[in-house]
N, C-alpha and C positions, 0 to 999 in steps of 0.2 A: 067467633067460635074458633074453638079448637081445629085445625087444619085435617089431625088426622083423625082423629075422632067424630068430628063433626056434631061436638055437643059445644053447648051455649056454656059460656063463663060468666062465672059471678064475681061478684066484688074485685072487679078488675078495673082498677086507677084512669081514669079517663079526663085529660086536663085542655084548658083552652088556654092557649099561650099569644101574646100579642106578636107578630111577627117581626114588628120593626127590632125589641129589643130582647125576643123571648121569656118577658117576665108572665108571669099566674095571673090569670083574670077569671077566672072558675075552674071548678074541679068537681067529680062526682067519682059514684063509684056503681057498677053494672048490678042492675036486679038479679033474680033467679035465674032469668029465660036470656039474661045478657045484654039486655037492652038497656039506653042511658038517652035522657033527655036533658038539653039545655034550654031555659027563657028567657028571654029580653036583652038579649045579644046587642051590644052597638051596631053599627055599619063599622066598616075596614077589614083589614087584611090578619089573618090567623092561623097557627098552626094546630092540630088536633093530635095530642100527644096518648097513645094507650100503652099502658106499663104493666108487668107485672112477674114475677118470680118466676124464675125457667122458661119466663116465654121473651123473646125477641120482641123489643120496642117497637109500637108501628106510629111512622108520623106521616100527617098531611095535609097541605094548606090548604082552604078556601076562603072563599072570599062574600061578606055581606054586603049590600047594598039594596036600591031601589028597586035592580032588577032581580038580585037576588036576597030574598027575605029570610029564605028559609033553606038549609040544608041536609041529606038523606045522605047519609054513609050508606045503607044495605046493611048487609053481612060483611065483617072483617074479619077475615083470616086472621091469624096468631099461629106463628111456628116455632116452636120446642128450640130451644137452644142448639140443644142434642143434634136434633133434624138438620137445623139450619147449618151445623159447623159441620154435619156432613155432606150439605149435598148443595149451600151456594157458597159462593164468592163476592163479596159486595166492595166495589169500588167506586171511592168517590174521594172528595176534597179535604183532605186534614182541616180542623178550623185552626188557621193561619195566625191569630190575634186573640188575645185575652185579657183582661184585666182582671188583677187580683189587686184591689184596694188602691194605692197609686203607682202602682206599677202597669207599666205594659208587656206583657210578654209575647214574644213571638214563636212560633214553634219552627223551628231550622227546616226540619223536615217537611215542612210545605211549599222549602223556597228548593227551585232547582240550582244545583250548581255544578259546576266540572270537577274531575279528577282533579286534584294536587290544587284547588282553591283554596286560598286564605279566609280568613275572618272576614278581611278587608271585601272582599269580594263579595260576600254572605251579605253582608251590610248595606251594600249598596243596592240588593235587591229587596231589602225590606220597608214599605211604607212610610213616610213617612223621616226616612235616615237620609241623609247626602253626607257623602265622603266625598273630599274634593284630590285634585292629582298629588296633593301634598301629604296627603292621610289625614287631613282634618274631620272632626266629624260635626255635624251638626243635626240636632233630633229638637222637635218641637219649636221651631224656632231659634234653640240656643246653642252655646256650641259645649260639644259634651267635654271635659276636660279631664273622667277617670272614666279607666277602664279597669273593669276586677274580673278574677279568673275564677270560679268559684266561691264568688264573694270576698276571693281576697287580693291582695296587690302583687302582682306580678312585674319584676324588672322596676319596681317603684313607680311616678309619672307618666310615665313617656307609656301611650297608648298604643303607639306603632308596634311595639316590642312581643303586643297580643295581636292585635290586626294584622300585622304584616308573618309572624310565624305561625301561627296555631294555624291548624287544618281547619277550613270549614266545616269536612265532614267529621270534626270532630265535635260540633257543637249538639248539643241536646237541645237550647232553649237559649234565647236571646233576652233580659230584660232591661227595659229602660224605665227610668225613675231617679226623681232628686236625693241624693244620701244624703243624710241629715248629721248633726254632729253627734259625737259619743253619747253625750247624754241623753238628747231628744231622743236618739233610736233606744236606748235604754228606758228611758220612763214614757217614753209614746208620745209625749209634748213637745210642739212643734216651738223652737228657741230662734225660727227664721234663719236659719246657717244651713244652704242647699248646694250641694254642686248635682251638677246634670253628670248622669254618671252609666253606663253598661257594664253588667256582667254578664261574660257568658258562661254558660252553664254548660258542663262538658258532658257526654253520654257517658253511661257507669263501663261500659267496654273500651272506653278510651282513656283509660284512667291507667292503664299497665301497658306499658311500652316505649319505645325510641321512637322518635321522627325529629325530623332536621330537614337543612339543606344546605348545600352548598354550590358559590354560583360566582362566577371569575367573568368577565369580562372587559376586551380593549376594543378602541372606536378610534375615528380620527380625529383629527386636533388633540391629540396626548390625553386624551379622556380614557377612564378607566372607571372599572368597577368590581370591587369582590366582597363577598358575604360567607360566612361560614357560623351555623345555626346546629346545635345540638340540644336534644330534649329528652329525658329519660322519667317518665312518669311511672310511679311503682305505689297503687294503691293509694293512700295518705301522704309520699312526697312525690316533690318535685324537683328534680334538678335541671337548669338550662346553664348554657354558657354559648356565647356570641362573641364575634369580632367581625368589625366593616370597616373597607376603605374605600371610599371614592372621590370623585371632583363632578360629578355628573349631576348633584342634588339630591341624592340621598344617602342624606345627613345620619337616619336612625336615629335621631334622636329630637322630643317635642320639644317647643319652647317653656313648657311649664315644668317641665323637668330640670332643665337648665337653669329657669330661675330661680330654682329651690333649693340652696344646699345647705340650708339649716333653717331655722326660725329668723323672721329679721324684725320683729317686735314682740312685746308682750299682746295678747288679745285675751279678753273678761267677757266673752258674748256678746255685748251691747258696745263696743268701741268708748270704752270709758276713759281710756289714756290718749295723751296725744301722739300722734303719728312720729316715730322718732326716723323714718327712711333711713335706714341705716347703710340699707344695700348701696345708697346715691354717694355723688358727690357732685361741686359743682365743674370737672372737668368731665370730657366725653370718656365714658366707658363702654366694654361690650360685654355682654354676658352670654355669647355663644347662639344666637338665635340665626337662622338663616328662614327665610321668605320671602324667597323667587328674586331677592335682590340682588346680583352680583355673581361671581364665580368662587362657589366652597369646596374646598380639600377638607377632609374628613375625616377621622379613624377613632372609633371608637370599639370598644369591649365592655363584656360586663358576666358577672358571674350571679345566679339565684340559686337558692336553696328554700323549701318550705317542709314541714315535716310535722304531722299529727301521732302522738303517740298516748300510752296509758287511758286507753278507750278514750282517744279524741279531748280527756282532761287537759293536757299540756300541747301547745302550738307553736313552732318557732318560725319567721319568715325572715329570712337576711337576703339582701341586693348590693352588691359591688358593681361600681361601674366606672370607667376611665375613659378619655375622652380628650379628644382638641379638635379644634376648626376653624379655618383661616378664611375670609373671605373678602375679597379684591373686587374694586367695580368703581364704580362711576353713577351719577343722577342729577340731574337738571330740574329745575324747580321755576314757578313763575308765580308770583306771590301779587295780590292788591291789597295794600291797605288802605282801609278807608278811613276818612279824616272829616271831620265839622267843616274843614273849609276845601276838602279836596280829597286826591289818590297819592298813595306816591306806589308806582309797581317798579317790582322789584325782578330780577334774574339771578340765580345763582349756579353756581355748576360746583360740585363736588368731585374728589377722588380719594375714595380709603381702601384702607389695607388693615381688617381688624386681625386678631387672633384673642382667640380664648383657650382653656383647656381647663381639666377640673377632674377632680377625684371624690366620690362620694358613697357614703355606705349608710344601709338603713336596715335596722335589726328591730323586730318585734317579737315580744313574746308574751304569749295568752297562757293562765294557770287559772283553770276551774278549779277553787280550793276545797269547795265540796257544791250540794246541790243547788245554793243559795248566793255562792259568794265567786266572783270572779273579780281577776288581777290579769291586767293590760301595761307590758314595759313596751314604751318605744325610746328609740336611740337614735339620731340621725346627725350626720354631720358631713363635712368636707374641705377641701381647698379648692381654690380656683385663682388661677393667674388670668390676666387680659394686656392687650397688647393694644392700642391702636393708632393709627396713624391718618389723619383727613385733613384735607388742603381743601379749601373755599377762594371762591372767586365771584363774588356780588358785583350788581350795578346797579343804582336805582336813577328812575325821573319820575318827574310829577306829572300829572293830567293832560300837561301842555307839551308832554315831553321835553322837557328840560332837565338837563343832569345835572344830581342831587349829589351822588356820593358813589366812589370805586373803592371796594376792601379785598385785598388778597390776607387772608389769613388762615394759619396751620396751627394744629393741637395735636400733639402724641401723647401719649400716656401710658405708665404700666402699672398696673396694681396686683394685689394679693388678697383677697380675702381666706378667713377661717371662720368655719361657723363651727357649732354644736350645737343639739335641740336632743332635751330630755323631756318625757312624757309620761307619769303614772294615772293609769284610771283604774280606778277598783269601783265595785258595784253589789250591793246586798240585797236581797229581796227578803221580806220577813214572812212570817207564815200567813199573818193576814194579807189577804189576797191586792195588788193594788200600794202597799207601803213598800216605797223600797228606799234605799241610798247609796249615795252616789259623791265619790272626790274624786277630779281631775287636778292633778298638780302637774303645772310645766316650770320646766325653766331653761333658759338659752343664752349663749355668750353667741358674738359676732363681732369682727375685727377687722375693717377694711384700711388699706392703708394704698396710696395711691403716689406717682410723681410722675411731673410730665411738665410741655414748655409751650408757653401762649404765644406766638406771635404775629401780628397785627398790624398792616399799613394800612389807612384809610384816607383817601385825599376827598377833601370836602371841594365843590364846588359853586359860585356865587351864579347869581341871574343873567350873567353873561357868558358861562359856561367855561371860566379860568379858576383856577385852582385858587381857593380863597385860604384856605387851613390844610395840613395833614399832620396826621395823628399816628405813633407810632405807639407798641407794645409789643416789649420784649421781655416776658416774665417766666422765671421758674416757679411752679407750683406742688405743694405737697401738700397730703391730707393723710391725718389718723383718725379714725371712728372708731370708737370703741361702744358696743350694747352690751348690756347686761340683764338679764330680767326674770321674774320671778311671779306666777300666777297659781290661785290657787279658786277653786270652785267647786261649794259641795251643795249638793239637791238632796231633798229629801220628800218624799209624797207619802202625803196620807188619802184614804180614802175617808169621802165626808157620808160618803152615801151609795147605794148600790149606782149610780149614776154619777154622780159629781165625786171630783178625786182636788186636793189641793196640793200644789209644788210650793216648797219655798226653796231660796237657794240665798246661799252667802260667798260675796268673792273678794280676794285680796289681791293687789296687783302691784307691785316692785317693778319699777326702773329706773337704772343709772344706767347715763350714756356719757360719754367726752367726745366735744369736734374740735378739733386743731386743723386747721386749715393757714396755712401761711403762704403769701407770694413775694418773689423775691426780684425784685431788677439786677438792671445787666450793670457790673460797675467797667468803667474803661480800660480795667485788664481783664475783661471777658468774662471773668467770675458773679455768680449769680450771689452774692451776699448785701445785697441793702433790701430791707424786709420794706415791704408795701402796705401800712396799717390800714390803708382805705380800703386794702381786699384780702386784709387776715385778720382772722378770728380763731379764741380758743376758749369754748363756753363748755360748761360742766351742764349736766340737768338732772336732775332729781321729780319721779313723781311717783306717787301715791295715791291707791285707789283704793276705795272698799265700796261695796257691792253687795245691796240687798234688795230681793225681789219676791213674788208671788203671782201666782198661776192657778186659773181655777178651771178646771176640765169638767166638761159635761158629755159622757157616750150613752146612748139611750135609740136602741135599733139602729135606723139608718141614718142617723144625726151624730156628728161630733162638733162639740162647739168649747174653744178655750180661750181664756183672753186673762191680761193682767200686765203687770209690769215691772220697770227694775229702775231701782235707784242709784247713782254713782256719785259718792264724794269724792271730787278728784283734789288732789291738791299738789303742783307743778312749781320747781323751784329751776331758775336761771342762774348761772352765775355769770359773767364775762369775766375769765382769768387773767385776762390784760388791766382792767382796772379795777377787780374785786366787784363792781355792783351787780348786786341782786336784783333778780325780778321773779316775783310771786304771783300765784294764781288760785285760787280757789273758787270750782263752780259744783254744780250739782249737774247730772245727767239725766234726763229721764228718757226711758224706752217702752212706750205702750205697746202690745201688741193683742191681735187680734187674730181668729181663726175658724172658719168654719167648713163644715164637707157635710153634705148630704149625699148618700147614695141611691137613687134609685133602686139598680139594680144591681147586680155582680158587672156587669156591663156597661154600666151608668151613672157618671158622678159629675157635681158640680162642687167648687170649692173656691171660698172667699177669704183673704188673709187683709189683714193691715199690720204695717209696723212705722212706726216710730223711733227716729234715729239720732242722737247730738252727733254730729263729724264734729273732733277738734282740728284746729289748723295743723298743718306739717312745720316741722320746726323750721326750715326751709323757708316758711309763709312769715315765719314768729321773728327770728333771729332780726337783728338791723344790721344786717349786713349785706356790702355791696357786693355783687357776683360779677365780674367781667368776663366768663369764658369768650364770649361774643361783645366786642368795646360796643357794636351800634345796638345792645340788646343789653343793658344794664339789670339787674332783678335785687329788688331790695323789701327787707325784710318788713313785716311791720309787729310790735309787740302788742298791739293795742288789741289787736283781733278776738272777737268773740266767737265763742263755737258756733256754728250752723244747724237748723233741727229739718230735717228731710224725714217727709210722709211719704209711704211709698203702699199704694193699694192692687191688691191682684184678685183677677176672677177667671178661672177656667171653667170648662165645658169637657167630658170627653164622653165619648160615646161609640162602642164598639158592637155592631151589630153579625153575629154569625152569621144569621140566614143569609144575608147580602154579602157579606165578607167586607161591608161597609165600618169604617173606623176613621172618627172625625174628631179633630181635638182645636177647641176655641180656647184663646187669650186674649184678657184686656188688662194692663199694666198704666198706673196714673201713677207719678210722684214729684213734688213740688217741694221747694224748699223755703223759709223763710232766716232773714240773714244771711244769705249764701256768700261766701267768700266767694269774692271777686278780681280779675284783674282791676288797677286804674294806672293807664298807659298815657305816660305825656311824652309825648313825640314832638321833637320840631321842624316841622314843614321845611324847614329850609336847610338842616344836616340832614336830616331821615333819622337820629337819631331816639332812642327810645328809652326811656325810662319806666321798668314796670314795678309797680308795690300794689300789697294786698289789701282790699278793704272789704268791711260788710256792706252787701246791700241792704239798700232801705227801700220803703215806699215801692218795693216791685219784686213779685213773686217768680220768681223761673221757673217755670216745671216741663214736663216731658209725659209723652205717651205713646204706648204701642197697642194696636190694634193686631192679631195674629190667629187666622183659621185656617186650618188645614185639611183634608178629605182625602181618606185614601180606601183603596177597594180594591174588586178584580172584574174583569171582563167575562162574565159567564163562566162555561169551560175551556176560555180557548189560552188560558195561563195566562194572560199578559197582566200584571199590576198596574196600576196608574197612581198616581199623587198627584194633587193640584193644592198651591198656598197663595194666600194673600195677606199682605202685610201694609200697612201703615204707621207709620213712625212720624212724629214730630218734637220738636225742642225748640222752645225759648227760654233764651237766655240774656243778660246784660253782663255789659262790662261799663266802664267810662274811657272815653277816648278825648285827651286835652278839655278835660272837665266836663264833658258832653255825655249824657247817658247812651251809648247806643243799643239799641233792641235787635238783636240776632234771632230769625226766625231759620229755620232748617225742618223742612216736610220728606218725606219718602212715601212712592207709591210702587208696589212694584207687587207683580205677581211668577207666577211658575207653574208650569206642568210637565208630568213626567210621567213615562212608560218603561218598563222593560217587559221582557221575555226572553225564556231562556228553554233549552232541550239539551237533554246528555248527549254528549256527544255528537252534535250538533252545530248549535251556535247558543252564543248570547249577543244579545240585543237590547241596548240601551238610548234614550234617548230625555232630552229635556229642554227646557225653553220657555223664555219669560220676557216682559217689556217692564222697564222700571221709569222714572220720573221722578227729579229731586229739584225742590224748590230751598235757594241758598239767597235771603234779605237780609239787610242790614235796614237799620232807621237813618242811618247814617247816611248821606250820599244813595240814597234810595233808587234812582233812577239807574244805575247799574246793578242791574240784578244778574244773579247767573243761576238763571233757571234753565235744564235741559232732563232731555228724555236719553234713554238707555235703553239697551237690548241686552242680554244675555243666552248663551245655547252651549251646550255639548251634546254630544251622541259618539257610542264605541259599540264597537261590533265586532265578533271572533266568530270564526267558520272554523269548520273541523272537515278536513279533507280526506279523500284516501290516501292510504299509506302513512296516517299520522302526520301528516301533512296540516298547520293550521296557519290563518291569514288573521291578523287583526290591527286595528285603526280605530283611533280616538280624534275629535275634534273638540277644540273648546273657542268659542269666538266670544268677544267682548267688544261692547260700542256705546261711548258717552258722547252725546251731541253739543255741539260749539254752542257757548254762552258769549255773551256782550266781553270776557275776559281771555277767555281762553278759546282755542280752536279744537274741532270734532278730532275724537280719538278712538282707534281702534284697532283690532290685534286678532290674527287666526292664528292657533295653534296645530297643526298636523303632526301626529304622531303615526308610526305604524310599523308592523314589524311579524316577519314570518318565519317560523320555526319547524323544526321536526324532532317528533318523538321518538326515540329508543326504546328499545327494550322491551319486554313483554308488558310490564306495568305503568311502561309509558313515563317512567320515572325522571328517564336521561332526555333531556331537549337541549337541541342546537338551535340556536337564534341569531337571526339579522333585523336591525331595527335602524329605525331612523329618529330621529329628535326633533320637531322643527323644523318639519319639510319644505315651508315655505318663508323661513326665518325672518320670521317678524315677532320673536320675544323678547318683547321691551314693555315692562311694565309701565304701568300709570294709574296714579290715584290721586283724589281731589277731598278735599278737606276743607273745614272752616273752623275759625275760632276765634274772638276777640275782637273781631272787626278784620279779621284777615280770611280771604280766602286763596287756597292754593292751590296749586298743579302741580303735580310731581310725574318725573319720569326716569326709571330707574332700567342700567344696564341688568343683562341678565344671561341664561346659556344659550348659546346658538346652536344652530342647526349642526349635527354630529351626524354619525353610522358607530354602530358597535354592533360585535360581533361577541356573541358570550354562548356560556355553555354551563346549563345547572342540572343539579341531580336533588330532587325531592326522596329521600329516602322514609320508609314507616315500618314499625314491626309491634305490631302490638297480640297481645298475650288475650288470654278470654274470661272472664271472671266466671266459678261456678254458677248459675240457677237453678232455680226450683222446679222440679217436673211439673 
């Protein structure tokens, strides 16, 4: 009935929705007297939705069961929208999470943040997303490696320059998805190449203005921190510049950004080429990472500009960055090596002083040639210098505690790397729907030169504890590795019917590289001029690949299905330029794949994928050259290695229920490998020396699996958001030790529960905790299992007090239980600060903070591989107090809006 006129309303739409996912069950129209009636509804919880133009929607929930077999709604009063706007103010919760295909979208305005909070603070409040104290982001059980701003890169691949720079109140939506390759995004056909990505969408009224931050801090024990960030956004233009300098762990750079100054090897979708690993060498190198190990001193800066013009038909995005980092510190490790006849237990202490500096520039240009054609050109390159100084002391004993060997070793190395990469991508859509053509052309050049010294002294002991042999190594080593590559991949899609499409592709790849590694022994006069042929080599590699593939896609209704394969003919030539010997390989790679997606509704979907892939051995695994960077562990290549074949299966289920604010994500993966390339280790139990070679595994199939469940929601109208995860991972691998097959089993069982609640200008609160249990077992010496439980927790709180005072604290606790090889380890990190905001907008802040109040910051880690279990303990930044002053400035203009 109309509320004002009291007249019955006919032809009104009445819908019955499932309460759990808002899917439509039945619908009807009211008769002339405004009545409606539904019959034969099943038992369950439902929503009644009544809607009509010019009237506000009416929604009511109801339940049918054995006690309530019918429901009479009586008279439903419909209010006109004009009357509603004049008389009624409605308050309620925003729909926080929405599923759009394979994208999970969070409405930023549904989550409470504080003034001057950054994107990182917002992300910490989103269900299912975790941000650790170093800025690393994890979502749906996977690491987020790329963060975009309005769909575009911002300062390259460093997520922290968005998450710790952009203000949280500027964000409209946060989108989480698996970013596909350029050609897969264009054609819509999955090629298996995905990157876990977050896209930050800005509010329209926050795209015009200036904002930034300046901060300076000085602390005890000579700690300091300084940063300046300036951003100017104007419509389609973004300009940003930043500079940082600190020795308190805030490097401002992610490991992903530091690792990629250019393309390191050519790729044609399905890994047809042998990996050249041009970025590595036999000597220790340093790529500018800081992961909490040691004490860093970092200085970085950069400038970014992007712009769209000509009605959005042209776009440019360019970034230049420069920086350096020096990390000094120490670590100690305990190792248990399982043998068929017993154990070797080793203790190693390391002191290191590593330095890296680099410059990097990336420019992307897009041109919309016409309404059907687009061109994108991307160029990036850089220069990197690194210096390492590592000193080791180790001692090994057998399981009877008898001394086997002692080693003192030092490795110093200086290196230079230059890289450039050019990518051109052209796409064309034809008049016929779903008929497309794309061409991706890529070229790269990469050169690494290093020089350094290896000095090792080893004492070998007999069974009575007396020195039986001494082995000294004193060498000067140089490497010169050059790689150039060219790849081309063309794809054409053709609709076969309304539901079927065909995609065919042809790829060509050319890779040429040289690797000159020389070792010189020291002469009597002190000069290093005696070439050691056993540990020297000069190889040239040439690879040629021709790839042909076809995929069929079926899309109808709620289903999306695709399947196909690629076949790659690979030719590989290796020339020993010392001897002139030539080694040739020719082989065929297959890469079958299958993908299926079913969307039950806009808020619920199921996906399944299979992908098979040949993996070629790396050059270091193939070339028959002995590497003696560690004389106790000699690595020897095997030119007879065959490619391995990996099978990957993945199943995911995603549900979002706006009615209950419940979001669920389930994932299961399983992978197994044929002809796996595994370590074949020969260990002398008397001396402890090991020679490591690679062989294809026969008769056994290694596999791993992962089960992950995540549920998120909101507790009624309390404003408390919760998130719970369960994880089970398993890995079964094999390797040979002294010709005996060793089976390594590793299982992880873990859970985590998280709560957070915020109230503007009142408080922030967040806490999380969960247990875990790790199983580490070897078939060799199974009585020495290393199974242990553990526990982790974290909590943070910020209180806003009168007179613009704030107090805040965060707590991190980690515990790993004892095993037969290792003692229990625990660490508690407690940080706190008190601050006072000044100025009318609270943009100026004075802070006094303390880092690691309990002075327990010593990192530890456990790992297992190839019959070895290792526990390492690292030095880190200890307790210090710091006084700092910061200024957040912002000034936004307004955009004209419709009246």
